[in-house]
Steps between C-alpha positions, in 0.01 A plus 500: 500500500384156368681174611345159559148650508596778741415838362547812686419852369583748781465809280147423381361655821628837385314506170256794453167375375173676431210404716250550224513468120752228405873518518557836332615789711426862430573813694140490633484129584417401862767249579620301795737784579207741516299271718776442763600872509130577573502232776820664652332843486186347661716332774682832576159674528355227719801508737551875532141638458256237604733321751589821684162689477406411851789676663431326823704559814551130522580426125387206311761280321447674173524843664821395681655385169399832331629716778826299513556544126403871510740567791782296341490690161446834663818451706688387202408803295578745784831327582624471144352800313451734801187688601471658155449155364188435703281684247570210276411235770165399354656425161786295657278314733262407201805398309625272774162338566427431128844338446470309829159361436571436133808288606303306754193438275743365244585222738147361497483192271319580185552885556706726278804692637462841337829621651684220311447700177743768407216699333342548845810560709655731231177705499514534876880584488444759225226662696748534791769631263283768336353602841835556674646673199217739465498564877874556484479767233184666632645530859848578419508626144839481324663436842366139471777438249745533787400145575729398216784720580737344760648821650710311741704328227806646340409748225647300216282201599174685538389488128568131487312425822214723381467278189502199722242641737267596215519151353432345837207729551332390170576134575298526823162401359666211323660346818194600703264304280722198411587417862135466591392305195796272495474403865125415469528313178799306607337372821179394331682333220708289740188408701333391183796275412490333841129449474535339168753244635262418795238377251746250341688366807237272641572398858807738509280796414529623865846634417402761238181570697711593804724705273199690358359563847833639618531698178152650556588613847815657357298673224278652766802667644624601151157657429535719801871579441452589140210733582719664769806533267288662226343748755811585683680573174203716408564692825873530430424643146251744652753616747746572216227699320408698815858548634739473207790672682506234780 
């Protein structure tokens, strides 16, 4: 947007750029996405491995946070997917922590929000989709297909409902990924717009600054909620794979 010297480009922050070698991107390029995904992995490792390695009876702050997150996700998996789902707990915990820390790192000025890109969130969603589908067939065989057959419905409606269930099943990774990417991108774009106004309003700049501060507080909550939603949906899909008859 350009008007009276004011120019705001809220979507520029989502541009993928190579860190070395000009502006051309290739499949092997190390980009800002690569960098901040690596930072997120390092942050997860620091929190869960280095932060909790002491295992003190009186825990440090980092150990307390690690234990709280561990217990929170463990209970979620057990409550939603059942005890059978606990074998997938390390994967689900890693997924939650990666998304949570990626969301939060993206709020740092000058950082890159990797979870704002559909390529990242779609990859995570497809990994979940393929995993639960394979688990469903390996554990249940052809009985997994009963997930799509609504036996409680009238017989004449069952084929129609089966088609709807199949379509909704294959739409899962789409909604799973778009929900996360859209929420993160929208919040950061709005914050960028308010920040742009702050630089052009002179003495009245405190108004957009207050708005940005409030929005960042909200985005911290959104970062947690979106990681939680992505993870609990993963648990729900896993439950369907493990127990298709329920």
